N, C-alpha and C positions, 0 to 999 in steps of 0.2 A: 379212162374209166367213167361210165355213166350208169345212173339208175334209171331203170325203166320199169313201167308196169308190165309188160309183157316180152317173153324171149324172142329173140330175132327169129324170122321166119326162114326156112329151109337149111336150118341147122340139124346135125344129128342129134339126137336125144339120149342121153345115158340116164339111167335109172337106179336110185340106192337099192340095196339089198331087198329082195322081195319079203324075206321072213322078218324084216323090221316091223311090218304093219303087223302082222299075226301075232309077233310077241308083245307088241305093245298094246294092242288090243284084249288080249287075255290078261296081261298084267292090271289093266285098268277095270275091267269086269270083274276079276278077282278081289280087287279092292272095293268097287263100289257095292256089287251084289251084297255080301254080307253087311256092310256099313247099313246102307239102307235097309235092309231087313231088320237089324237090330233097332233103328229108328222107328221103323213101323211098329214092331214088337213094344217100344217102350210108350208110344202115343197114340195108337187104336185101342180103344175107339174114344177115350175121354182126353186124349191130350191134343196137341196143336199139330195134329197129322197134315192139315192142308199146307203148312209151313215145309213140311217134309216133302209133300208131292211136288211144290212149286220148286224146291231145292234139286228133286229128281229130274224135273222137266229141263231145269237150267241145265244141269250136268249133262242131261242127254243132246241137248243142243250144242253145248259145247264140243262133246264129243264127235258128232256129225261133222262141225266145222273144222275140227282137228283132222278128221278123215279126209276130208273134201282138200284140205291142205297139203297132208302128206301125198295125194296123189298128184297134187300140182309140183312137187317138187322135183328138180331135175338139173342136170348140166347139159348145155346144148354146145356143140363143138362143131368148128368148121375152119378151115384153112384161114378164113377171113378173121376168127376169132373165137371167144367164149364166153358165154353166159352163164350164170347160176342162179335159179330162184331156190330161195330157203323156205323152212317151213313158215315163218312170218310173212310170206309173199313178195317180200324184196328181192328183184332182180338186179343183179350186178352183171355188166356187160363190159368186156375189155376187146378193143380192138388187138390183132395180133401186133401192129406197129407199138401198142403202149404196153404189151408184155416184155419186161427185162430179162426175166429168167425163169426157169421152172427148176423146183429142188424135189428129187424124190428119195425119200429115206424110209428106213423101218426103224420104228421107236419102240423101247420098251414100255410096258404099261402096268401101271398098279404095282411097280417095284418088283415084278416077278421076271421069269425068264421069257415069257411070251412076247412076241412082238408083232405089230401091225404097220402097214405100209401107210404112208402119208403123201399126199402130192401138195407142193405148194405153188401155186401161180403168182408171180410177184412183178412189180412195177420195176421202172427202172432204178428207183431207189433202194431197192432189195427189201420193200415192204410186201407182205402177203397181202393179196387181194381176194384170190379165191382159193378154199383150201378143201380137199377132198381125204377124208380121214377113212382108214381101213374099216372102222367100224360101222360105216355107212356105205362105203363104195368098195368096189373091187378092184384088185389090181390090174385087171386087164381093162377096165375103164379107164385106169390112170394111165396105162401104156397108149391107149386110143388117143388120150389127151396129148402125151408128149410127142406122139407120132404126127398128130394134125396140125400141130403149132409149129411153126418153122423157126423156133427160138432155142437158146443156149439150153439145154437139159443138165443138171448138175445131179448125179445119182452116188449116193454115197454107198462104199461099198460095206462098210460095217454098221451093226445096229448101235443106234445111241440112246441115250435117256433124254429126257426133255430137257434137264439141266444142260447136258452137252450140246444139244441142237441150240439152246439159247444163247450159250457161248459161242458158238460158229456163227448163227445167223440170227442176231437179236430181233430182226424185224417179223419173224415168221410167226411166232406165238401169241395168242390173245394175252389181254392185260392180265386175266385171272391165273394165267400160266406163268405168267412173268412174277406175278406177286402172289404166290399160294396161301401166304399168310393172312393177308388182307382178305383174300376172296374167301378163305374159310371162316373169319371173323363175319363178314357181311352176310354170308350165309346162315350162318348161327343166329345171328340177328334177326334175320327175316323170317326164319324157322319159328323164334321165340313169339316174333310179333303175330304171325299167323296164327301160331297155337293159342294165343292169348284172346285174339279176336273170336276163334272158334269157340274156345270155352265160355266166354262171356257171353256168345251170341246164344250158344244152346241154355246158357243159364237164364237168358232173357226169355225164352219161350218156354221155358220150365222142363228142360231135359238136362239132369246133371247125373 
C-alpha cells in the first residue's frame, strides 16, 4: 500500500453516486441562507455586519473548495491494482499483489430492515485498506472492482449487522464503528466545544 498525491494513469475511474453532490449542496444552502439572513437582519445597519460579511466569504470559499474536492473523489481500477482518492485529497493505492482478499457484504443500516452493500479491499493480514460503501458507491461499481482484481472474493449470502460483521471480520470496520460509545462521547464533546465557541464568539461581536 502506498500514499500518492495523484491516482495512477491509465486506470478506469469510478465515481460516487451523482445525486450526492446535489443533495449536499441543497442541504448546505438550506442551512446557510437563512442563517446569514438572520445575522444580517440583526447586524445591519448598526451592528458588526462586516464580520458577518467576512464570515460569509469564508463559508463561500469553503463550499467552493469542498465542491472541488468532491469532483476529484474517485476509485481507479485496473488489473494491476486499485487506487482511491478521498474527499480530503489523500490517495491510497494498492497493487494487486498487495491485496489479500475482498469482502462483499450487505449490512443493515440504522437498526432497521434496510440494507446497503459494502466492499472491503483488504491486505494480507485481513485489514481494510480501501472501502466502498453503498451510501456513496453503486453495487455495480463494486462488482467491477471484484472482476478486475484477480484475488479471492468473499461474498456473504446473508445480510449482517455491523456487530456481526465485526465479530466475523474484526479488521474491516473503522475505530469509531468498533467503539461506538467512545465515538458518541467524543462527538458530543466536540459539539459542545464548537457550540460554546460559536456562542461566545457571537456574544463578543454583540450578537446574542
